[in-house]
One Martini backbone bead per residue (centre of mass of N, CA, C, O) as a GRO file, in nm:
protein
  515
    1MET     BB    1  -3.859   0.346  -8.504
    2ALA     BB    2  -3.775   0.020  -8.359
    3ARG     BB    3  -3.781  -0.329  -8.455
    4ARG     BB    4  -3.742  -0.675  -8.358
    5LYS     BB    5  -3.673  -1.001  -8.456
    6SER     BB    6  -3.611  -1.308  -8.315
    7SER     BB    7  -3.584  -1.472  -8.614
    8SER     BB    8  -3.411  -1.215  -8.711
    9PRO     BB    9  -3.135  -1.005  -8.819
   10GLN     BB   10  -3.319  -0.795  -8.891
   11LEU     BB   11  -3.410  -0.457  -8.940
   12ILE     BB   12  -3.712  -0.303  -8.843
   13VAL     BB   13  -3.860  -0.022  -9.007
   14LEU     BB   14  -4.062   0.246  -8.950
   15SER     BB   15  -4.245   0.414  -9.210
   16LYS     BB   16  -4.327   0.631  -9.482
   17ASP     BB   17  -4.508   0.684  -9.745
   18GLY     BB   18  -4.639   0.891  -9.987
   19ASP     BB   19  -4.940   0.857  -9.830
   20GLY     BB   20  -4.870   0.806  -9.508
   21HIS     BB   21  -4.807   0.511  -9.477
   22ASP     BB   22  -4.714   0.240  -9.332
   23ARG     BB   23  -4.384   0.088  -9.345
   24ARG     BB   24  -4.168  -0.194  -9.394
   25VAL     BB   25  -3.812  -0.200  -9.339
   26ALA     BB   26  -3.535  -0.394  -9.439
   27LEU     BB   27  -3.224  -0.391  -9.319
   28PRO     BB   28  -2.926  -0.454  -9.379
   29ALA     BB   29  -2.665  -0.550  -9.188
   30LYS     BB   30  -2.461  -0.321  -9.289
   31ASP     BB   31  -2.681  -0.079  -9.192
   32ARG     BB   32  -2.673  -0.168  -8.906
   33ARG     BB   33  -2.673  -0.057  -8.530
   34LEU     BB   34  -2.773  -0.326  -8.361
   35ASN     BB   35  -2.784  -0.461  -8.034
   36PHE     BB   36  -2.910  -0.738  -7.958
   37GLY     BB   37  -3.042  -0.726  -7.634
   38ASP     BB   38  -2.984  -0.411  -7.594
   39ARG     BB   39  -2.882  -0.149  -7.804
   40TRP     BB   40  -2.809   0.113  -7.948
   41GLU     BB   41  -2.535   0.173  -8.177
   42TYR     BB   42  -2.301   0.424  -8.177
   43ALA     BB   43  -2.091   0.624  -8.283
   44PRO     BB   44  -1.851   0.793  -8.170
   45ALA     BB   45  -1.889   1.133  -7.980
   46PRO     BB   46  -1.651   1.310  -7.884
   47GLU     BB   47  -1.540   1.551  -7.693
   48ALA     BB   48  -1.326   1.785  -7.712
   49SER     BB   49  -0.991   1.812  -7.513
   50ASN     BB   50  -0.710   1.922  -7.644
   51TYR     BB   51  -0.759   2.241  -7.554
   52ILE     BB   52  -0.714   2.194  -7.268
   53GLN     BB   53  -0.571   2.384  -6.986
   54LEU     BB   54  -0.402   2.193  -6.791
   55LYS     BB   55  -0.261   2.190  -6.498
   56LYS     BB   56  -0.027   2.041  -6.297
   57ARG     BB   57  -0.087   2.285  -6.085
   58TYR     BB   58  -0.294   2.391  -5.809
   59GLU     BB   59  -0.351   2.666  -5.636
   60LEU     BB   60  -0.424   2.900  -5.431
   61PHE     BB   61  -0.690   3.155  -5.378
   62ILE     BB   62  -0.546   3.465  -5.265
   63ASN     BB   63  -0.595   3.789  -5.304
   64GLY     BB   64  -0.602   3.742  -5.638
   65ARG     BB   65  -0.398   3.493  -5.602
   66PHE     BB   66  -0.167   3.242  -5.669
   67VAL     BB   67  -0.075   3.016  -5.402
   68ARG     BB   68   0.114   2.851  -5.198
   69PRO     BB   69   0.130   2.630  -4.967
   70ARG     BB   70   0.296   2.629  -4.681
   71ALA     BB   71   0.346   2.302  -4.668
   72GLY     BB   72   0.356   2.182  -4.972
   73LYS     BB   73   0.083   2.037  -5.026
   74TYR     BB   74  -0.049   1.762  -5.231
   75PHE     BB   75  -0.305   1.640  -5.456
   76TYR     BB   76  -0.493   1.430  -5.654
   77SER     BB   77  -0.676   1.446  -5.948
   78ILE     BB   78  -0.929   1.219  -6.064
   79ASN     BB   79  -1.035   1.038  -6.330
   80PRO     BB   80  -1.310   0.824  -6.301
   81ALA     BB   81  -1.303   0.699  -6.606
   82THR     BB   82  -0.957   0.635  -6.598
   83GLU     BB   83  -0.757   0.701  -6.346
   84GLU     BB   84  -0.638   0.969  -6.411
   85LYS     BB   85  -0.403   1.213  -6.356
   86LEU     BB   86  -0.462   1.549  -6.385
   87ALA     BB   87  -0.377   1.693  -6.099
   88GLN     BB   88  -0.251   1.913  -5.868
   89ILE     BB   89  -0.361   1.992  -5.533
   90ALA     BB   90  -0.387   2.205  -5.297
   91GLU     BB   91  -0.322   2.197  -4.935
   92ALA     BB   92  -0.488   2.341  -4.688
   93ASP     BB   93  -0.438   2.504  -4.393
   94ALA     BB   94  -0.492   2.704  -4.128
   95TYR     BB   95  -0.304   2.924  -4.235
   96ASP     BB   96  -0.435   2.960  -4.515
   97VAL     BB   97  -0.718   3.022  -4.412
   98ASP     BB   98  -0.638   3.277  -4.260
   99LEU     BB   99  -0.545   3.436  -4.507
  100ALA     BB  100  -0.821   3.430  -4.651
  101VAL     BB  101  -0.990   3.568  -4.431
  102LYS     BB  102  -0.823   3.831  -4.419
  103ALA     BB  103  -0.870   3.909  -4.714
  104ALA     BB  104  -1.179   3.921  -4.695
  105ARG     BB  105  -1.190   4.140  -4.474
  106ARG     BB  106  -1.046   4.365  -4.627
  107ALA     BB  107  -1.239   4.370  -4.870
  108TYR     BB  108  -1.487   4.440  -4.707
  109ASP     BB  109  -1.394   4.702  -4.556
  110ASN     BB  110  -1.254   4.860  -4.823
  111VAL     BB  111  -1.468   4.773  -5.072
  112TRP     BB  112  -1.737   4.597  -5.100
  113SER     BB  113  -1.920   4.746  -4.881
  114LYS     BB  114  -1.885   5.034  -5.045
  115LEU     BB  115  -2.039   4.938  -5.269
  116SER     BB  116  -2.274   4.944  -5.479
  117GLY     BB  117  -2.509   4.746  -5.608
  118ARG     BB  118  -2.455   4.823  -5.900
  119GLU     BB  119  -2.151   4.749  -5.900
  120ARG     BB  120  -2.178   4.457  -5.816
  121GLY     BB  121  -2.355   4.373  -6.058
  122LYS     BB  122  -2.140   4.415  -6.277
  123TYR     BB  123  -1.957   4.185  -6.190
  124LEU     BB  124  -2.165   3.957  -6.220
  125TYR     BB  125  -2.219   3.997  -6.519
  126ARG     BB  126  -1.930   3.949  -6.611
  127ILE     BB  127  -1.907   3.662  -6.505
  128ALA     BB  128  -2.144   3.541  -6.666
  129ARG     BB  129  -2.027   3.596  -6.948
  130LEU     BB  130  -1.764   3.433  -6.913
  131ILE     BB  131  -1.903   3.164  -6.865
  132GLN     BB  132  -2.035   3.150  -7.140
  133GLU     BB  133  -1.773   3.164  -7.311
  134LYS     BB  134  -1.653   2.899  -7.124
  135SER     BB  135  -1.857   2.655  -7.118
  136ARG     BB  136  -1.723   2.424  -7.277
  137GLU     BB  137  -1.467   2.398  -7.110
  138LEU     BB  138  -1.607   2.361  -6.832
  139ALA     BB  139  -1.764   2.103  -6.907
  140VAL     BB  140  -1.522   1.925  -6.962
  141LEU     BB  141  -1.390   1.954  -6.684
  142GLU     BB  142  -1.630   1.844  -6.522
  143THR     BB  143  -1.623   1.563  -6.654
  144MET     BB  144  -1.327   1.481  -6.596
  145ASP     BB  145  -1.344   1.530  -6.273
  146GLY     BB  146  -1.651   1.384  -6.209
  147GLY     BB  147  -1.804   1.186  -6.453
  148LYS     BB  148  -2.006   1.331  -6.592
  149THR     BB  149  -2.182   1.403  -6.847
  150ILE     BB  150  -2.173   1.621  -7.108
  151LYS     BB  151  -2.475   1.669  -7.123
  152GLU     BB  152  -2.501   1.781  -6.834
  153SER     BB  153  -2.280   1.996  -6.825
  154ARG     BB  154  -2.371   2.153  -7.090
  155ASP     BB  155  -2.712   2.158  -7.052
  156VAL     BB  156  -2.723   2.225  -6.728
  157ASP     BB  157  -2.498   2.343  -6.551
  158LEU     BB  158  -2.384   2.595  -6.709
  159PRO     BB  159  -2.647   2.753  -6.755
  160LEU     BB  160  -2.705   2.776  -6.443
  161VAL     BB  161  -2.457   2.926  -6.358
  162ALA     BB  162  -2.507   3.183  -6.522
  163ALA     BB  163  -2.799   3.237  -6.423
  164HIS     BB  164  -2.725   3.300  -6.126
  165PHE     BB  165  -2.552   3.548  -6.180
  166PHE     BB  166  -2.765   3.709  -6.331
  167TYR     BB  167  -2.987   3.710  -6.116
  168TYR     BB  168  -2.815   3.842  -5.876
  169ALA     BB  169  -2.734   4.094  -6.026
  170GLY     BB  170  -3.030   4.211  -6.024
  171TRP     BB  171  -3.040   4.229  -5.690
  172ALA     BB  172  -2.807   4.414  -5.582
  173ASP     BB  173  -3.000   4.698  -5.621
  174LYS     BB  174  -3.287   4.544  -5.472
  175LEU     BB  175  -3.309   4.469  -5.162
  176GLU     BB  176  -3.543   4.656  -5.062
  177TYR     BB  177  -3.757   4.508  -5.250
  178ALA     BB  178  -3.728   4.218  -5.129
  179PHE     BB  179  -3.760   4.384  -4.827
  180PRO     BB  180  -4.006   4.535  -4.721
  181GLY     BB  181  -3.939   4.751  -4.446
  182ARG     BB  182  -3.637   4.687  -4.464
  183SER     BB  183  -3.275   4.673  -4.363
  184PRO     BB  184  -3.036   4.561  -4.554
  185ARG     BB  185  -2.733   4.378  -4.458
  186SER     BB  186  -2.438   4.270  -4.442
  187LEU     BB  187  -2.222   4.039  -4.270
  188GLY     BB  188  -1.933   3.965  -4.440
  189VAL     BB  189  -1.785   3.664  -4.392
  190ALA     BB  190  -1.798   3.374  -4.600
  191GLY     BB  191  -1.825   3.026  -4.552
  192GLN     BB  192  -1.782   2.777  -4.816
  193ILE     BB  193  -1.918   2.441  -4.871
  194ILE     BB  194  -1.875   2.197  -5.128
  195PRO     BB  195  -1.952   1.950  -5.342
  196TRP     BB  196  -1.907   1.696  -5.608
  197ASN     BB  197  -2.175   1.686  -5.793
  198PHE     BB  198  -2.186   2.033  -5.830
  199PRO     BB  199  -1.940   2.234  -5.842
  200LEU     BB  200  -2.031   2.497  -6.000
  201LEU     BB  201  -2.325   2.522  -5.908
  202MET     BB  202  -2.269   2.541  -5.604
  203ALA     BB  203  -2.098   2.793  -5.627
  204ALA     BB  204  -2.320   2.974  -5.749
  205TRP     BB  205  -2.534   2.944  -5.523
  206LYS     BB  206  -2.333   3.095  -5.317
  207LEU     BB  207  -2.181   3.335  -5.445
  208ALA     BB  208  -2.393   3.520  -5.575
  209PRO     BB  209  -2.561   3.610  -5.321
  210ALA     BB  210  -2.325   3.702  -5.145
  211LEU     BB  211  -2.222   3.928  -5.338
  212ALA     BB  212  -2.488   4.084  -5.380
  213CYS     BB  213  -2.501   4.149  -5.054
  214GLY     BB  214  -2.174   4.227  -4.976
  215ASN     BB  215  -1.998   3.983  -4.949
  216THR     BB  216  -1.738   3.780  -4.859
  217VAL     BB  217  -1.521   3.492  -4.963
  218VAL     BB  218  -1.469   3.143  -4.860
  219LEU     BB  219  -1.389   2.866  -5.063
  220LYS     BB  220  -1.466   2.502  -5.048
  221PRO     BB  221  -1.403   2.247  -5.228
  222ALA     BB  222  -1.394   1.947  -5.329
  223GLU     BB  223  -1.129   1.728  -5.351
  224THR     BB  224  -1.241   1.575  -5.628
  225THR     BB  225  -1.359   1.887  -5.738
  226SER     BB  226  -1.142   2.161  -5.803
  227ILE     BB  227  -1.080   2.267  -6.092
  228THR     BB  228  -1.322   2.457  -6.168
  229ALA     BB  229  -1.274   2.658  -5.938
  230MET     BB  230  -0.997   2.760  -6.052
  231HIS     BB  231  -1.120   2.862  -6.320
  232LEU     BB  232  -1.307   3.063  -6.181
  233ALA     BB  233  -1.078   3.236  -6.068
  234GLU     BB  234  -0.987   3.336  -6.346
  235ILE     BB  235  -1.248   3.487  -6.401
  236PHE     BB  236  -1.219   3.689  -6.172
  237GLN     BB  237  -0.971   3.818  -6.289
  238GLN     BB  238  -1.095   3.903  -6.566
  239ALA     BB  239  -1.328   4.073  -6.408
  240GLU     BB  240  -1.181   4.242  -6.180
  241LEU     BB  241  -1.205   4.146  -5.908
  242PRO     BB  242  -1.148   4.226  -5.615
  243ASP     BB  243  -0.929   4.163  -5.395
  244GLY     BB  244  -1.065   3.909  -5.172
  245VAL     BB  245  -1.367   3.852  -5.233
  246VAL     BB  246  -1.249   3.578  -5.352
  247ASN     BB  247  -1.166   3.266  -5.198
  248ILE     BB  248  -0.965   2.958  -5.256
  249VAL     BB  249  -0.970   2.649  -5.073
  250THR     BB  250  -0.802   2.348  -5.071
  251GLY     BB  251  -0.925   2.022  -4.961
  252ALA     BB  252  -1.029   1.861  -4.689
  253GLY     BB  253  -1.156   1.830  -4.379
  254GLU     BB  254  -0.948   2.021  -4.236
  255THR     BB  255  -1.010   2.270  -4.404
  256GLY     BB  256  -1.309   2.294  -4.329
  257ARG     BB  257  -1.267   2.314  -4.023
  258ALA     BB  258  -1.098   2.576  -4.025
  259LEU     BB  259  -1.327   2.748  -4.143
  260VAL     BB  260  -1.550   2.701  -3.931
  261ASP     BB  261  -1.352   2.786  -3.672
  262HIS     BB  262  -1.319   3.065  -3.754
  263PRO     BB  263  -1.363   3.372  -3.584
  264LYS     BB  264  -1.400   3.566  -3.868
  265ILE     BB  265  -1.661   3.423  -3.928
  266ASP     BB  266  -2.014   3.495  -4.009
  267LYS     BB  267  -2.065   3.256  -4.231
  268ILE     BB  268  -2.220   2.934  -4.300
  269ALA     BB  269  -2.208   2.721  -4.597
  270PHE     BB  270  -2.352   2.390  -4.644
  271THR     BB  271  -2.285   2.108  -4.864
  272GLY     BB  272  -2.386   1.770  -4.764
  273SER     BB  273  -2.369   1.572  -4.520
  274THR     BB  274  -2.536   1.507  -4.231
  275GLU     BB  275  -2.299   1.438  -4.048
  276VAL     BB  276  -2.135   1.699  -4.099
  277GLY     BB  277  -2.360   1.901  -4.034
  278LYS     BB  278  -2.378   1.829  -3.731
  279ARG     BB  279  -2.087   1.912  -3.661
  280ILE     BB  280  -2.116   2.208  -3.740
  281LEU     BB  281  -2.345   2.282  -3.549
  282LYS     BB  282  -2.183   2.224  -3.290
  283SER     BB  283  -1.929   2.413  -3.343
  284ILE     BB  284  -2.123   2.694  -3.358
  285ALA     BB  285  -2.229   2.681  -3.096
  286GLY     BB  286  -2.240   3.003  -2.936
  287THR     BB  287  -2.217   3.167  -3.177
  288LYS     BB  288  -2.263   3.430  -3.440
  289LYS     BB  289  -2.302   3.237  -3.659
  290LYS     BB  290  -2.432   3.175  -3.951
  291LEU     BB  291  -2.660   2.910  -4.090
  292THR     BB  292  -2.649   2.674  -4.366
  293LEU     BB  293  -2.816   2.360  -4.471
  294GLU     BB  294  -2.745   2.110  -4.728
  295LEU     BB  295  -2.840   1.786  -4.731
  296GLY     BB  296  -2.967   1.503  -4.735
  297GLY     BB  297  -3.146   1.238  -4.929
  298LYS     BB  298  -3.478   1.044  -4.995
  299ALA     BB  299  -3.647   1.049  -5.250
  300ALA     BB  300  -3.988   1.057  -5.366
  301ASN     BB  301  -4.171   0.870  -5.607
  302ILE     BB  302  -4.515   0.910  -5.716
  303ILE     BB  303  -4.735   0.665  -5.868
  304PHE     BB  304  -5.033   0.676  -6.018
  305GLU     BB  305  -5.282   0.524  -6.202
  306ASP     BB  306  -5.337   0.817  -6.363
  307ALA     BB  307  -5.072   0.823  -6.489
  308PRO     BB  308  -4.822   0.892  -6.716
  309ILE     BB  309  -4.615   0.640  -6.753
  310ASP     BB  310  -4.400   0.718  -6.960
  311GLN     BB  311  -4.335   0.991  -6.831
  312ALA     BB  312  -4.259   0.879  -6.553
  313VAL     BB  313  -4.022   0.702  -6.640
  314GLU     BB  314  -3.854   0.938  -6.752
  315GLY     BB  315  -3.839   1.087  -6.480
  316ILE     BB  316  -3.687   0.865  -6.334
  317ILE     BB  317  -3.443   0.855  -6.514
  318SER     BB  318  -3.367   1.155  -6.466
  319GLY     BB  319  -3.360   1.138  -6.137
  320ILE     BB  320  -3.130   0.877  -6.123
  321TYR     BB  321  -2.950   0.815  -6.395
  322PHE     BB  322  -2.839   1.068  -6.557
  323ASN     BB  323  -2.685   1.145  -6.258
  324GLN     BB  324  -2.598   0.873  -6.105
  325GLY     BB  325  -2.733   0.965  -5.827
  326HIS     BB  326  -2.571   1.246  -5.729
  327VAL     BB  327  -2.814   1.375  -5.622
  328CYS     BB  328  -2.972   1.465  -5.330
  329CYS     BB  329  -3.264   1.463  -5.506
  330ALA     BB  330  -3.280   1.185  -5.582
  331GLY     BB  331  -3.517   0.936  -5.693
  332SER     BB  332  -3.460   0.651  -5.493
  333ARG     BB  333  -3.775   0.638  -5.445
  334LEU     BB  334  -4.046   0.415  -5.548
  335PHE     BB  335  -4.399   0.469  -5.574
  336VAL     BB  336  -4.647   0.222  -5.660
  337GLN     BB  337  -4.937   0.151  -5.763
  338GLU     BB  338  -5.056  -0.162  -5.776
  339GLY     BB  339  -5.215  -0.155  -6.061
  340ILE     BB  340  -4.911  -0.058  -6.210
  341PHE     BB  341  -4.661  -0.226  -6.143
  342ALA     BB  342  -4.600  -0.409  -6.387
  343PRO     BB  343  -4.568  -0.192  -6.619
  344VAL     BB  344  -4.350  -0.024  -6.478
  345ILE     BB  345  -4.134  -0.245  -6.453
  346ARG     BB  346  -4.116  -0.312  -6.752
  347LYS     BB  347  -4.038  -0.026  -6.853
  348LEU     BB  348  -3.793   0.010  -6.670
  349ARG     BB  349  -3.632  -0.234  -6.769
  350ASP     BB  350  -3.624  -0.152  -7.069
  351ARG     BB  351  -3.495   0.130  -7.030
  352ILE     BB  352  -3.220   0.055  -6.888
  353SER     BB  353  -3.123  -0.125  -7.136
  354THR     BB  354  -3.066   0.154  -7.316
  355LEU     BB  355  -2.843   0.253  -7.148
  356ARG     BB  356  -2.539   0.431  -7.169
  357VAL     BB  357  -2.220   0.319  -7.068
  358GLY     BB  358  -1.940   0.557  -7.040
  359ASN     BB  359  -1.791   0.794  -7.187
  360PRO     BB  360  -1.859   1.113  -7.079
  361LEU     BB  361  -1.756   1.263  -7.356
  362ASP     BB  362  -1.981   1.120  -7.488
  363LYS     BB  363  -2.281   1.219  -7.637
  364ASN     BB  364  -2.421   0.920  -7.600
  365THR     BB  365  -2.401   0.921  -7.306
  366ASP     BB  366  -2.595   0.855  -7.005
  367ILE     BB  367  -2.368   0.714  -6.814
  368GLY     BB  368  -2.128   0.764  -6.601
  369ALA     BB  369  -1.916   0.806  -6.350
  370ILE     BB  370  -1.804   0.752  -6.053
  371ASN     BB  371  -1.639   0.979  -5.860
  372SER     BB  372  -1.528   0.735  -5.668
  373LYS     BB  373  -1.410   0.466  -5.506
  374MET     BB  374  -1.557   0.516  -5.238
  375GLN     BB  375  -1.841   0.546  -5.361
  376LEU     BB  376  -1.855   0.269  -5.496
  377GLU     BB  377  -1.829   0.105  -5.233
  378LYS     BB  378  -2.092   0.213  -5.110
  379ILE     BB  379  -2.284   0.104  -5.322
  380CYS     BB  380  -2.208  -0.197  -5.297
  381GLU     BB  381  -2.279  -0.223  -4.994
  382LEU     BB  382  -2.584  -0.152  -5.023
  383VAL     BB  383  -2.660  -0.366  -5.228
  384ASP     BB  384  -2.581  -0.608  -5.055
  385SER     BB  385  -2.787  -0.545  -4.830
  386GLY     BB  386  -3.038  -0.584  -5.005
  387LEU     BB  387  -2.989  -0.884  -5.070
  388GLN     BB  388  -2.969  -0.985  -4.772
  389GLN     BB  389  -3.278  -0.865  -4.717
  390GLY     BB  390  -3.445  -0.978  -4.998
  391ALA     BB  391  -3.406  -0.825  -5.243
  392GLN     BB  392  -3.455  -0.749  -5.591
  393LEU     BB  393  -3.230  -0.740  -5.866
  394VAL     BB  394  -3.204  -0.501  -6.138
  395GLN     BB  395  -2.998  -0.504  -6.436
  396SER     BB  396  -2.812  -0.388  -6.664
  397PRO     BB  397  -2.629  -0.517  -6.957
  398ALA     BB  398  -2.409  -0.332  -6.942
  399ARG     BB  399  -2.093  -0.253  -7.040
  400LEU     BB  400  -1.808  -0.208  -6.859
  401PRO     BB  401  -1.541  -0.056  -6.811
  402SER     BB  402  -1.219  -0.151  -6.707
  403LYS     BB  403  -1.183   0.148  -6.633
  404GLY     BB  404  -1.280   0.277  -6.347
  405TYR     BB  405  -1.599   0.405  -6.209
  406TRP     BB  406  -1.870   0.170  -6.202
  407TYR     BB  407  -2.240   0.153  -6.249
  408PRO     BB  408  -2.522   0.006  -6.312
  409PRO     BB  409  -2.833   0.028  -6.383
  410SER     BB  410  -3.069  -0.002  -6.106
  411PHE     BB  411  -3.319  -0.218  -5.929
  412PHE     BB  412  -3.552  -0.266  -5.666
  413THR     BB  413  -3.745  -0.520  -5.529
  414GLY     BB  414  -3.889  -0.599  -5.233
  415VAL     BB  415  -3.916  -0.341  -5.057
  416THR     BB  416  -3.868  -0.203  -4.740
  417ALA     BB  417  -3.850   0.032  -4.487
  418SER     BB  418  -3.607  -0.137  -4.337
  419HIS     BB  419  -3.424  -0.096  -4.552
  420ARG     BB  420  -3.136   0.059  -4.629
  421ILE     BB  421  -3.214   0.137  -4.931
  422ALA     BB  422  -3.471   0.311  -4.803
  423GLN     BB  423  -3.283   0.515  -4.601
  424GLU     BB  424  -3.015   0.549  -4.757
  425GLU     BB  425  -2.782   0.710  -4.911
  426ILE     BB  426  -2.628   0.623  -5.234
  427PHE     BB  427  -2.514   0.780  -5.479
  428GLY     BB  428  -2.661   0.612  -5.721
  429PRO     BB  429  -2.796   0.397  -5.989
  430VAL     BB  430  -3.029   0.329  -5.747
  431LEU     BB  431  -3.348   0.174  -5.705
  432SER     BB  432  -3.642   0.179  -5.493
  433VAL     BB  433  -3.925  -0.038  -5.500
  434MET     BB  434  -4.266   0.038  -5.414
  435THR     BB  435  -4.590   0.002  -5.268
  436PHE     BB  436  -4.942   0.111  -5.298
  437ARG     BB  437  -5.295   0.198  -5.245
  438THR     BB  438  -5.311   0.479  -5.106
  439PRO     BB  439  -5.253   0.807  -5.057
  440GLU     BB  440  -5.198   0.783  -4.752
  441GLU     BB  441  -4.977   0.569  -4.777
  442ALA     BB  442  -4.786   0.730  -4.957
  443ILE     BB  443  -4.733   0.959  -4.757
  444GLU     BB  444  -4.631   0.793  -4.518
  445ARG     BB  445  -4.391   0.654  -4.673
  446ALA     BB  446  -4.248   0.909  -4.780
  447ASN     BB  447  -4.210   1.030  -4.473
  448ASN     BB  448  -4.038   0.762  -4.387
  449THR     BB  449  -3.788   0.973  -4.309
  450PRO     BB  450  -3.525   1.183  -4.207
  451TYR     BB  451  -3.587   1.320  -4.464
  452GLY     BB  452  -3.666   1.654  -4.667
  453LEU     BB  453  -3.603   1.760  -4.978
  454SER     BB  454  -3.768   1.569  -5.195
  455ALA     BB  455  -4.022   1.523  -5.464
  456GLY     BB  456  -4.271   1.319  -5.653
  457VAL     BB  457  -4.566   1.361  -5.871
  458TRP     BB  458  -4.797   1.126  -6.048
  459THR     BB  459  -5.072   1.283  -6.219
  460ASP     BB  460  -5.385   1.393  -6.375
  461LYS     BB  461  -5.470   1.532  -6.099
  462GLY     BB  462  -5.466   1.838  -5.961
  463SER     BB  463  -5.598   1.791  -5.681
  464LYS     BB  464  -5.396   1.570  -5.596
  465ILE     BB  465  -5.142   1.732  -5.602
  466PHE     BB  466  -5.218   1.938  -5.378
  467LYS     BB  467  -5.273   1.733  -5.156
  468ILE     BB  468  -4.995   1.591  -5.151
  469VAL     BB  469  -4.795   1.829  -5.133
  470ASN     BB  470  -4.911   1.937  -4.848
  471LYS     BB  471  -4.806   1.642  -4.703
  472LEU     BB  472  -4.520   1.671  -4.782
  473ARG     BB  473  -4.187   1.647  -4.633
  474ALA     BB  474  -4.070   1.878  -4.858
  475GLY     BB  475  -3.905   2.135  -5.014
  476VAL     BB  476  -3.940   1.978  -5.296
  477VAL     BB  477  -4.207   1.950  -5.549
  478TRP     BB  478  -4.278   1.757  -5.820
  479ALA     BB  479  -4.500   1.772  -6.113
  480ASN     BB  480  -4.470   1.577  -6.381
  481THR     BB  481  -4.166   1.591  -6.283
  482TYR     BB  482  -3.790   1.628  -6.270
  483ASN     BB  483  -3.518   1.806  -6.199
  484LYS     BB  484  -3.605   2.119  -6.190
  485PHE     BB  485  -3.431   2.429  -6.244
  486ASP     BB  486  -3.418   2.766  -6.090
  487PRO     BB  487  -3.305   3.071  -5.976
  488THR     BB  488  -3.607   3.164  -5.872
  489SER     BB  489  -3.600   2.897  -5.702
  490PRO     BB  490  -3.622   2.744  -5.415
  491PHE     BB  491  -3.385   2.544  -5.208
  492GLY     BB  492  -3.465   2.282  -4.968
  493GLY     BB  493  -3.508   2.149  -4.632
  494TYR     BB  494  -3.596   1.906  -4.398
  495LYS     BB  495  -3.484   1.805  -4.127
  496GLU     BB  496  -3.196   1.618  -4.226
  497SER     BB  497  -3.178   1.832  -4.488
  498GLY     BB  498  -3.203   2.097  -4.334
  499PHE     BB  499  -3.152   2.464  -4.367
  500GLY     BB  500  -3.259   2.673  -4.577
  501ARG     BB  501  -3.214   2.873  -4.881
  502GLU     BB  502  -3.168   2.835  -5.240
  503GLY     BB  503  -3.277   3.068  -5.422
  504GLY     BB  504  -3.402   3.332  -5.491
  505THR     BB  505  -3.494   3.543  -5.241
  506HIS     BB  506  -3.425   3.331  -5.024
  507GLY     BB  507  -3.106   3.334  -5.098
  508LEU     BB  508  -3.052   3.616  -4.951
  509MET     BB  509  -3.109   3.588  -4.639
  510PRO     BB  510  -2.837   3.437  -4.536
  511TYR     BB  511  -2.671   3.731  -4.630
  512LEU     BB  512  -2.854   3.889  -4.414
  513ALA     BB  513  -2.946   4.172  -4.229
  514LEU     BB  514  -3.269   4.252  -4.083
  515ASP     BB  515  -3.393   4.576  -3.967
   0.00000   0.00000   0.00000
C-alpha cells in the first residue's frame, strides 16, 4: 500500500517492523516509480512476439486445405494498437461459400454423421489439448489482431476456449443422457458467424457443441479479427479432423450474407449486432433453417446501500473497463442507490485514474486498444451526444499513445433514461451512472431498455438478490461479481438481445433435433 504527501516529493510506504507494528518509510526519489497525480509507473513488461509465425497472406480453409479465393481478393488485418498491417486475409464470395458448404455436406453425409459420439469426442479432446499447448502463441495473436490486453487473452480467453472443447467433448457420447426420453440427432450443416470482440472464444462457443452433436460447420469470423481463426484451422489439421468437417471462410458482410442465404445450410448461429440479427431473421423466414441469435446488450449493474462498495467498484471496473467495454454483456449502465452515490463516484473516479492504457502486449496494461477506427468513431460520436444532452463526463488522465485507436476510461453522471448513452450499445470503456431510491425503481429502470442480455446485483442480503434477480429481464445475472463465465453455464438473452443459449447442456439443443 502506498500513500503520497501533497507537500513532499517523497513516496511514503506503509510496512511492518519486527514486532508487527506499522511503520512509515520514506523512499528516496531515485528508488520510487510513482507518477504523482496519476498512477504507479512500472517498467515495461512486454510479452514476446518475435517467435510468432504470422503469414503474409491467409487463405480460405475449405475441405481441410487452405485455398485461394476464386476472385483473388484480399484485405488487410490491422493491429489496432499500432495501425500496422499484420497480414492479408482472403475475401470469400458466394462461389467460395458454396464450395465450403458443399465440402461440409460431403463430410457430414460420408464421415462425421456416421462416427460414434465417442469417436467425435476424441477429436474434440485432441483439439482442446492442442489449444492448450499453443495457448501462449494464440493469446499473443489475439492481442495483436484485436487490441485486447494480453492479460485478458492469456488468462481469460484461451483457458475458456480449451475448456469449451473439453466440456463438449465429454457430452459427445452422452447426448441421450442430456435429454432423457428423447432421441437426439444432428441437423446437418451449420453456418456460424462470430464477432470481433472474442474471436477464438466465440468460435469455441459455436464449434464445440456443433461438432459434439454430429454437425459439420462453415464458420465466418469477423473481418477485423480473422487471424486466430486461421491458426485454429491449422490446429484442426494437426488434430487430423476429417476434411470438410470445419470450413472457415473470411470476408465482410457479403460473405456472411452468402452463408445465411445458402439453401443447403440447415442451421445459422449468429453473434453480433441487433440490426444485423434482425436482417438474418427476416432472410430465413419461411425456410427450414434453425436459428440462434446472440445480439446486443446494455447491461445494468445495480449497487444497493448495503453492498460491499469496494468489491462492487472492482466488479464495475472488471465489467466495463478491463475488456475495453468490448463485451456485449459489458455493464455499461450503473445504477447506484442515492445514499451511497457520492462515495461510489469518488471511488470510481479514483480507480479509473489508476488504470494503465497502452501497449496491449505489456503485462502491466489494463486497457488496450479499440478494435477498429470505425468503432472508435462510434464511441466518440456517442460520447459527444451525451455531452450535448447535458450529462457530465469524467475521464481518466491517462496519456494515450500517438498511434493506434484508443479511448480513455470514462464515465458519465447526470444521465437520464432518454440519453442515447443510456440506451445504445457503445462497445467502449464508457459507463453511464444513474441513481435510484427503492428496489422497485432499480428494477424498473434496469429493465427500461430494448435489450436483455445480462445484469449485475450488488448487495449483502441474499434474499434481496433472489428477489431482484427474478424480476430482471436478463438472460444472465451475476450477484456480487461480474463477467464470470464457465462452459457448464448457459448464456443468452431476452428481447432484442436474441434467443437461444450457448454453453451448458442448453448449448447442445440448437444443434439437435429432438424426436
